VEXGU-105458 format. One record per residue (C-alpha): residue number from 1; residue in three letters; x, y, z. Coordinates in steps of 0.2 Angstrom, whole numbers, always signed. Example, Ala and Ser with C-alpha at 12.3 -4.5 7.8 and 13.67 -1.06 7.14 Angstrom:
<rolo><n>1</n><res>ala</res><px>+62</px><py>-22</py><pz>+39</pz></rolo>
<rolo><n>2</n><res>ser</res><px>+68</px><py>-5</py><pz>+36</pz></rolo>
This chain:
<rolo><n>1</n><res>met</res><px>+0</px><py>+0</py><pz>+0</pz></rolo>
<rolo><n>2</n><res>ala</res><px>+7</px><py>+17</py><pz>-5</pz></rolo>
<rolo><n>3</n><res>thr</res><px>+11</px><py>+30</py><pz>+8</pz></rolo>
<rolo><n>4</n><res>his</res><px>+4</px><py>+47</py><pz>+6</pz></rolo>
<rolo><n>5</n><res>val</res><px>+11</px><py>+60</py><pz>+18</pz></rolo>
<rolo><n>6</n><res>ile</res><px>+1</px><py>+77</py><pz>+21</pz></rolo>
<rolo><n>7</n><res>asn</res><px>+10</px><py>+90</py><pz>+31</pz></rolo>
<rolo><n>8</n><res>val</res><px>-1</px><py>+100</py><pz>+43</pz></rolo>
<rolo><n>9</n><res>glu</res><px>+1</px><py>+113</py><pz>+57</pz></rolo>
<rolo><n>10</n><res>arg</res><px>-9</px><py>+115</py><pz>+73</pz></rolo>
<rolo><n>11</n><res>arg</res><px>-22</px><py>+128</py><pz>+72</pz></rolo>
<rolo><n>12</n><res>glu</res><px>-25</px><py>+138</py><pz>+88</pz></rolo>
<rolo><n>13</n><res>asp</res><px>-38</px><py>+152</py><pz>+83</pz></rolo>
<rolo><n>14</n><res>glu</res><px>-56</px><py>+147</py><pz>+82</pz></rolo>
<rolo><n>15</n><res>gly</res><px>-71</px><py>+155</py><pz>+74</pz></rolo>
<rolo><n>16</n><res>lys</res><px>-77</px><py>+161</py><pz>+57</pz></rolo>
<rolo><n>17</n><res>gly</res><px>-66</px><py>+176</py><pz>+57</pz></rolo>
<rolo><n>18</n><res>ala</res><px>-50</px><py>+166</py><pz>+61</pz></rolo>
<rolo><n>19</n><res>ser</res><px>-54</px><py>+154</py><pz>+47</pz></rolo>
<rolo><n>20</n><res>arg</res><px>-57</px><py>+168</py><pz>+34</pz></rolo>
<rolo><n>21</n><res>arg</res><px>-39</px><py>+175</py><pz>+39</pz></rolo>
<rolo><n>22</n><res>leu</res><px>-32</px><py>+158</py><pz>+36</pz></rolo>
<rolo><n>23</n><res>arg</res><px>-39</px><py>+156</py><pz>+19</pz></rolo>
<rolo><n>24</n><res>arg</res><px>-33</px><py>+174</py><pz>+14</pz></rolo>
<rolo><n>25</n><res>asp</res><px>-16</px><py>+168</py><pz>+20</pz></rolo>
<rolo><n>26</n><res>gly</res><px>-17</px><py>+152</py><pz>+8</pz></rolo>
<rolo><n>27</n><res>lys</res><px>-21</px><py>+140</py><pz>+22</pz></rolo>
<rolo><n>28</n><res>val</res><px>-36</px><py>+128</py><pz>+24</pz></rolo>
<rolo><n>29</n><res>pro</res><px>-44</px><py>+124</py><pz>+41</pz></rolo>
<rolo><n>30</n><res>ala</res><px>-47</px><py>+106</py><pz>+45</pz></rolo>
<rolo><n>31</n><res>ile</res><px>-50</px><py>+95</py><pz>+60</pz></rolo>
<rolo><n>32</n><res>val</res><px>-44</px><py>+77</py><pz>+65</pz></rolo>
<rolo><n>33</n><res>tyr</res><px>-55</px><py>+67</py><pz>+76</pz></rolo>
<rolo><n>34</n><res>gly</res><px>-58</px><py>+49</py><pz>+81</pz></rolo>
<rolo><n>35</n><res>gly</res><px>-50</px><py>+36</py><pz>+91</pz></rolo>
<rolo><n>36</n><res>glu</res><px>-45</px><py>+38</py><pz>+109</pz></rolo>
<rolo><n>37</n><res>leu</res><px>-37</px><py>+56</py><pz>+106</pz></rolo>
<rolo><n>38</n><res>ala</res><px>-47</px><py>+72</py><pz>+107</pz></rolo>
<rolo><n>39</n><res>pro</res><px>-51</px><py>+81</py><pz>+91</pz></rolo>
<rolo><n>40</n><res>val</res><px>-37</px><py>+92</py><pz>+85</pz></rolo>
<rolo><n>41</n><res>lys</res><px>-39</px><py>+108</py><pz>+74</pz></rolo>
<rolo><n>42</n><res>ile</res><px>-26</px><py>+109</py><pz>+60</pz></rolo>
<rolo><n>43</n><res>gln</res><px>-22</px><py>+119</py><pz>+45</pz></rolo>
<rolo><n>44</n><res>leu</res><px>-15</px><py>+114</py><pz>+28</pz></rolo>
<rolo><n>45</n><res>asp</res><px>-6</px><py>+123</py><pz>+14</pz></rolo>
<rolo><n>46</n><res>his</res><px>-20</px><py>+127</py><pz>+1</pz></rolo>
<rolo><n>47</n><res>glu</res><px>-8</px><py>+125</py><pz>-15</pz></rolo>
<rolo><n>48</n><res>lys</res><px>-1</px><py>+108</py><pz>-10</pz></rolo>
<rolo><n>49</n><res>leu</res><px>-18</px><py>+102</py><pz>-4</pz></rolo>
<rolo><n>50</n><res>trp</res><px>-26</px><py>+108</py><pz>-20</pz></rolo>
<rolo><n>51</n><res>leu</res><px>-14</px><py>+97</py><pz>-30</pz></rolo>
<rolo><n>52</n><res>ala</res><px>-16</px><py>+82</py><pz>-19</pz></rolo>
<rolo><n>53</n><res>gln</res><px>-35</px><py>+82</py><pz>-19</pz></rolo>
<rolo><n>54</n><res>gln</res><px>-35</px><py>+80</py><pz>-38</pz></rolo>
<rolo><n>55</n><res>asn</res><px>-29</px><py>+63</py><pz>-36</pz></rolo>
<rolo><n>56</n><res>glu</res><px>-40</px><py>+48</py><pz>-33</pz></rolo>
<rolo><n>57</n><res>trp</res><px>-30</px><py>+41</py><pz>-19</pz></rolo>
<rolo><n>58</n><res>phe</res><px>-34</px><py>+57</py><pz>-8</pz></rolo>
<rolo><n>59</n><res>tyr</res><px>-51</px><py>+51</py><pz>-6</pz></rolo>
<rolo><n>60</n><res>ser</res><px>-49</px><py>+32</py><pz>-4</pz></rolo>
<rolo><n>61</n><res>ser</res><px>-32</px><py>+29</py><pz>+4</pz></rolo>
<rolo><n>62</n><res>ile</res><px>-25</px><py>+30</py><pz>+21</pz></rolo>
<rolo><n>63</n><res>leu</res><px>-17</px><py>+47</py><pz>+23</pz></rolo>
<rolo><n>64</n><res>asp</res><px>-2</px><py>+50</py><pz>+35</pz></rolo>
<rolo><n>65</n><res>leu</res><px>-5</px><py>+67</py><pz>+43</pz></rolo>
<rolo><n>66</n><res>ser</res><px>+12</px><py>+73</py><pz>+49</pz></rolo>
<rolo><n>67</n><res>leu</res><px>+12</px><py>+87</py><pz>+62</pz></rolo>
<rolo><n>68</n><res>asn</res><px>+31</px><py>+91</py><pz>+65</pz></rolo>
<rolo><n>69</n><res>gly</res><px>+35</px><py>+73</py><pz>+62</pz></rolo>
<rolo><n>70</n><res>asp</res><px>+21</px><py>+66</py><pz>+73</pz></rolo>
<rolo><n>71</n><res>val</res><px>+11</px><py>+55</py><pz>+61</pz></rolo>
<rolo><n>72</n><res>gln</res><px>-7</px><py>+50</py><pz>+62</pz></rolo>
<rolo><n>73</n><res>lys</res><px>-16</px><py>+38</py><pz>+50</pz></rolo>
<rolo><n>74</n><res>val</res><px>-32</px><py>+45</py><pz>+44</pz></rolo>
<rolo><n>75</n><res>leu</res><px>-46</px><py>+44</py><pz>+31</pz></rolo>
<rolo><n>76</n><res>leu</res><px>-54</px><py>+60</py><pz>+23</pz></rolo>
<rolo><n>77</n><res>arg</res><px>-72</px><py>+60</py><pz>+28</pz></rolo>
<rolo><n>78</n><res>asp</res><px>-78</px><py>+77</py><pz>+22</pz></rolo>
<rolo><n>79</n><res>ile</res><px>-72</px><py>+91</py><pz>+10</pz></rolo>
<rolo><n>80</n><res>gln</res><px>-80</px><py>+107</py><pz>+8</pz></rolo>
<rolo><n>81</n><res>arg</res><px>-77</px><py>+118</py><pz>-8</pz></rolo>
<rolo><n>82</n><res>his</res><px>-81</px><py>+136</py><pz>-12</pz></rolo>
<rolo><n>83</n><res>pro</res><px>-97</px><py>+136</py><pz>-23</pz></rolo>
<rolo><n>84</n><res>tyr</res><px>-88</px><py>+144</py><pz>-38</pz></rolo>
<rolo><n>85</n><res>lys</res><px>-70</px><py>+148</py><pz>-34</pz></rolo>
<rolo><n>86</n><res>gln</res><px>-56</px><py>+135</py><pz>-35</pz></rolo>
<rolo><n>87</n><res>gln</res><px>-54</px><py>+135</py><pz>-16</pz></rolo>
<rolo><n>88</n><res>leu</res><px>-55</px><py>+122</py><pz>-3</pz></rolo>
<rolo><n>89</n><res>ile</res><px>-65</px><py>+128</py><pz>+13</pz></rolo>
<rolo><n>90</n><res>his</res><px>-63</px><py>+115</py><pz>+26</pz></rolo>
<rolo><n>91</n><res>leu</res><px>-59</px><py>+96</py><pz>+28</pz></rolo>
<rolo><n>92</n><res>asp</res><px>-63</px><py>+83</py><pz>+41</pz></rolo>
<rolo><n>93</n><res>phe</res><px>-51</px><py>+68</py><pz>+44</pz></rolo>
<rolo><n>94</n><res>gln</res><px>-55</px><py>+53</py><pz>+54</pz></rolo>
<rolo><n>95</n><res>arg</res><px>-41</px><py>+43</py><pz>+63</pz></rolo>
<rolo><n>96</n><res>val</res><px>-40</px><py>+25</py><pz>+60</pz></rolo>
<rolo><n>97</n><res>ser</res><px>-33</px><py>+11</py><pz>+71</pz></rolo>
<rolo><n>98</n><res>asp</res><px>-23</px><py>-4</py><pz>+64</pz></rolo>
<rolo><n>99</n><res>asn</res><px>-33</px><py>-16</py><pz>+73</pz></rolo>
<rolo><n>100</n><res>glu</res><px>-51</px><py>-9</py><pz>+70</pz></rolo>
<rolo><n>101</n><res>ile</res><px>-62</px><py>-13</py><pz>+54</pz></rolo>
<rolo><n>102</n><res>leu</res><px>-65</px><py>+3</py><pz>+45</pz></rolo>
<rolo><n>103</n><res>arg</res><px>-78</px><py>+8</py><pz>+31</pz></rolo>
<rolo><n>104</n><res>ala</res><px>-72</px><py>+18</py><pz>+16</pz></rolo>
<rolo><n>105</n><res>ala</res><px>-78</px><py>+22</py><pz>-2</pz></rolo>
<rolo><n>106</n><res>val</res><px>-67</px><py>+14</py><pz>-15</pz></rolo>
<rolo><n>107</n><res>pro</res><px>-67</px><py>+18</py><pz>-33</pz></rolo>
<rolo><n>108</n><res>leu</res><px>-71</px><py>+5</py><pz>-47</pz></rolo>
<rolo><n>109</n><res>his</res><px>-59</px><py>+3</py><pz>-62</pz></rolo>
<rolo><n>110</n><res>phe</res><px>-67</px><py>-5</py><pz>-77</pz></rolo>
<rolo><n>111</n><res>val</res><px>-56</px><py>-14</py><pz>-89</pz></rolo>
<rolo><n>112</n><res>asn</res><px>-57</px><py>-24</py><pz>-105</pz></rolo>
<rolo><n>113</n><res>glu</res><px>-74</px><py>-16</py><pz>-109</pz></rolo>
<rolo><n>114</n><res>glu</res><px>-70</px><py>-14</py><pz>-127</pz></rolo>
<rolo><n>115</n><res>lys</res><px>-64</px><py>-32</py><pz>-129</pz></rolo>
<rolo><n>116</n><res>ser</res><px>-80</px><py>-39</py><pz>-123</pz></rolo>
<rolo><n>117</n><res>pro</res><px>-94</px><py>-47</py><pz>-133</pz></rolo>
<rolo><n>118</n><res>ala</res><px>-105</px><py>-33</py><pz>-128</pz></rolo>
<rolo><n>119</n><res>gly</res><px>-92</px><py>-20</py><pz>-132</pz></rolo>
<rolo><n>120</n><res>lys</res><px>-89</px><py>-27</py><pz>-149</pz></rolo>
<rolo><n>121</n><res>thr</res><px>-108</px><py>-27</py><pz>-153</pz></rolo>
<rolo><n>122</n><res>ala</res><px>-115</px><py>-12</py><pz>-162</pz></rolo>
<rolo><n>123</n><res>gly</res><px>-130</px><py>-4</py><pz>-154</pz></rolo>
<rolo><n>124</n><res>val</res><px>-126</px><py>-10</py><pz>-136</pz></rolo>
<rolo><n>125</n><res>val</res><px>-125</px><py>+2</py><pz>-122</pz></rolo>
<rolo><n>126</n><res>ile</res><px>-114</px><py>-3</py><pz>-107</pz></rolo>
<rolo><n>127</n><res>met</res><px>-119</px><py>+7</py><pz>-92</pz></rolo>
<rolo><n>128</n><res>his</res><px>-109</px><py>+9</py><pz>-76</pz></rolo>
<rolo><n>129</n><res>glu</res><px>-122</px><py>+10</py><pz>-63</pz></rolo>
<rolo><n>130</n><res>leu</res><px>-109</px><py>+12</py><pz>-49</pz></rolo>
<rolo><n>131</n><res>thr</res><px>-92</px><py>+20</py><pz>-49</pz></rolo>
<rolo><n>132</n><res>glu</res><px>-87</px><py>+16</py><pz>-31</pz></rolo>
<rolo><n>133</n><res>val</res><px>-92</px><py>+4</py><pz>-17</pz></rolo>
<rolo><n>134</n><res>thr</res><px>-91</px><py>+5</py><pz>+2</pz></rolo>
<rolo><n>135</n><res>val</res><px>-80</px><py>-8</py><pz>+9</pz></rolo>
<rolo><n>136</n><res>ala</res><px>-76</px><py>-15</py><pz>+26</pz></rolo>
<rolo><n>137</n><res>cys</res><px>-58</px><py>-20</py><pz>+31</pz></rolo>
<rolo><n>138</n><res>leu</res><px>-43</px><py>-17</py><pz>+41</pz></rolo>
<rolo><n>139</n><res>pro</res><px>-33</px><py>-2</py><pz>+36</pz></rolo>
<rolo><n>140</n><res>lys</res><px>-19</px><py>-13</py><pz>+30</pz></rolo>
<rolo><n>141</n><res>asp</res><px>-31</px><py>-21</py><pz>+18</pz></rolo>
<rolo><n>142</n><res>leu</res><px>-39</px><py>-6</py><pz>+11</pz></rolo>
<rolo><n>143</n><res>pro</res><px>-37</px><py>-6</py><pz>-8</pz></rolo>
<rolo><n>144</n><res>ser</res><px>-34</px><py>+10</py><pz>-18</pz></rolo>
<rolo><n>145</n><res>ser</res><px>-47</px><py>+4</py><pz>-31</pz></rolo>
<rolo><n>146</n><res>ile</res><px>-56</px><py>-12</py><pz>-36</pz></rolo>
<rolo><n>147</n><res>glu</res><px>-54</px><py>-19</py><pz>-54</pz></rolo>
<rolo><n>148</n><res>val</res><px>-69</px><py>-24</py><pz>-63</pz></rolo>
<rolo><n>149</n><res>asp</res><px>-64</px><py>-35</py><pz>-78</pz></rolo>
<rolo><n>150</n><res>leu</res><px>-78</px><py>-34</py><pz>-91</pz></rolo>
<rolo><n>151</n><res>ala</res><px>-69</px><py>-45</py><pz>-104</pz></rolo>
<rolo><n>152</n><res>glu</res><px>-83</px><py>-58</py><pz>-104</pz></rolo>
<rolo><n>153</n><res>leu</res><px>-97</px><py>-46</py><pz>-103</pz></rolo>
<rolo><n>154</n><res>ala</res><px>-111</px><py>-52</py><pz>-115</pz></rolo>
<rolo><n>155</n><res>val</res><px>-126</px><py>-43</py><pz>-122</pz></rolo>
<rolo><n>156</n><res>gly</res><px>-140</px><py>-42</py><pz>-109</pz></rolo>
<rolo><n>157</n><res>ala</res><px>-128</px><py>-47</py><pz>-95</pz></rolo>
<rolo><n>158</n><res>val</res><px>-128</px><py>-38</py><pz>-78</pz></rolo>
<rolo><n>159</n><res>val</res><px>-113</px><py>-38</py><pz>-66</pz></rolo>
<rolo><n>160</n><res>his</res><px>-119</px><py>-37</py><pz>-48</pz></rolo>
<rolo><n>161</n><res>leu</res><px>-110</px><py>-32</py><pz>-32</pz></rolo>
<rolo><n>162</n><res>ser</res><px>-108</px><py>-51</py><pz>-28</pz></rolo>
<rolo><n>163</n><res>asp</res><px>-99</px><py>-53</py><pz>-44</pz></rolo>
<rolo><n>164</n><res>leu</res><px>-85</px><py>-42</py><pz>-39</pz></rolo>
<rolo><n>165</n><res>lys</res><px>-68</px><py>-50</py><pz>-35</pz></rolo>
<rolo><n>166</n><res>leu</res><px>-62</px><py>-42</py><pz>-19</pz></rolo>
<rolo><n>167</n><res>pro</res><px>-45</px><py>-42</py><pz>-12</pz></rolo>
<rolo><n>168</n><res>ala</res><px>-41</px><py>-53</py><pz>+3</pz></rolo>
<rolo><n>169</n><res>gly</res><px>-48</px><py>-46</py><pz>+19</pz></rolo>
<rolo><n>170</n><res>val</res><px>-61</px><py>-35</py><pz>+11</pz></rolo>
<rolo><n>171</n><res>glu</res><px>-79</px><py>-36</py><pz>+12</pz></rolo>
<rolo><n>172</n><res>leu</res><px>-95</px><py>-27</py><pz>+5</pz></rolo>
<rolo><n>173</n><res>pro</res><px>-106</px><py>-23</py><pz>+20</pz></rolo>
<rolo><n>174</n><res>glu</res><px>-121</px><py>-20</py><pz>+8</pz></rolo>
<rolo><n>175</n><res>leu</res><px>-121</px><py>-38</py><pz>+4</pz></rolo>
<rolo><n>176</n><res>lys</res><px>-125</px><py>-43</py><pz>+22</pz></rolo>
<rolo><n>177</n><res>leu</res><px>-141</px><py>-33</py><pz>+21</pz></rolo>
<rolo><n>178</n><res>gly</res><px>-150</px><py>-46</py><pz>+10</pz></rolo>
<rolo><n>179</n><res>ala</res><px>-152</px><py>-51</py><pz>-8</pz></rolo>
<rolo><n>180</n><res>asp</res><px>-161</px><py>-34</py><pz>-12</pz></rolo>
<rolo><n>181</n><res>his</res><px>-145</px><py>-25</py><pz>-9</pz></rolo>
<rolo><n>182</n><res>asp</res><px>-135</px><py>-35</py><pz>-22</pz></rolo>
<rolo><n>183</n><res>val</res><px>-137</px><py>-21</py><pz>-34</pz></rolo>
<rolo><n>184</n><res>ala</res><px>-131</px><py>-19</py><pz>-52</pz></rolo>
<rolo><n>185</n><res>val</res><px>-114</px><py>-13</py><pz>-55</pz></rolo>
<rolo><n>186</n><res>val</res><px>-114</px><py>-14</py><pz>-74</pz></rolo>
<rolo><n>187</n><res>val</res><px>-128</px><py>-17</py><pz>-87</pz></rolo>
<rolo><n>188</n><res>ala</res><px>-125</px><py>-21</py><pz>-105</pz></rolo>
<rolo><n>189</n><res>lys</res><px>-141</px><py>-19</py><pz>-116</pz></rolo>
<rolo><n>190</n><res>gln</res><px>-147</px><py>-14</py><pz>-133</pz></rolo>
<rolo><n>191</n><res>ala</res><px>-150</px><py>+4</py><pz>-136</pz></rolo>
<rolo><n>192</n><res>arg</res><px>-169</px><py>+8</py><pz>-138</pz></rolo>
<rolo><n>193</n><res>gly</res><px>-167</px><py>+13</py><pz>-156</pz></rolo>
<rolo><n>194</n><res>glu</res><px>-159</px><py>-3</py><pz>-161</pz></rolo>
<rolo><n>195</n><res>glu</res><px>-173</px><py>-13</py><pz>-152</pz></rolo>
<rolo><n>196</n><res>glu</res><px>-186</px><py>-3</py><pz>-161</pz></rolo>
<rolo><n>197</n><res>ala</res><px>-178</px><py>-4</py><pz>-178</pz></rolo>
<rolo><n>198</n><res>pro</res><px>-185</px><py>-21</py><pz>-184</pz></rolo>
<rolo><n>199</n><res>ala</res><px>-203</px><py>-16</py><pz>-179</pz></rolo>
<rolo><n>200</n><res>ala</res><px>-201</px><py>+0</py><pz>-189</pz></rolo>
<rolo><n>201</n><res>glu</res><px>-195</px><py>-10</py><pz>-204</pz></rolo>
<rolo><n>202</n><res>gly</res><px>-210</px><py>-21</py><pz>-203</pz></rolo>
<rolo><n>203</n><res>glu</res><px>-222</px><py>-7</py><pz>-203</pz></rolo>
<rolo><n>204</n><res>glu</res><px>-214</px><py>+0</py><pz>-219</pz></rolo>
<rolo><n>205</n><res>gln</res><px>-217</px><py>-16</py><pz>-228</pz></rolo>
<rolo><n>206</n><res>lys</res><px>-236</px><py>-16</py><pz>-225</pz></rolo>
């Protein structure tokens, strides 16, 4: 598992006025909570944070927050953005424990779609119903993504949650809630226009 280190500073001032001053100075207020330690208010460099948050790993990986060398492992739980400026407003990080099961959203990566029978068939639409799934696992087992191999996807086929191949130690909590929660991940079906074409041709022949 790759290591992603984010340098932070402790934030002493509180209130909306203090937060506005931080943002004017190119900083982003944030908080770290969870575990046996008390919540800690921190601040991050906006420019470096803006670059980091453009990467997929920022949202689905364990991050190492480093405060003067004191490292705490966390997951990003919330990020607030300005409604129209390229500006981050506030972040929430949750501490994780090596020995405690965590839940996190993990992106799905779809591969070999164009090589599949469905992908090679004209008029077939392949829909990605989900782009991420919530997993449960220990921090050491958290995958950065889950690969969905569509090489054998046939026309009319549906890939469900239960069809996903998960890494060792990783579970999908949704599947424990019953069959109704085994939702579709990928659906391959004929486009409506293609389905209606034969009927239209038949009408013209009458």
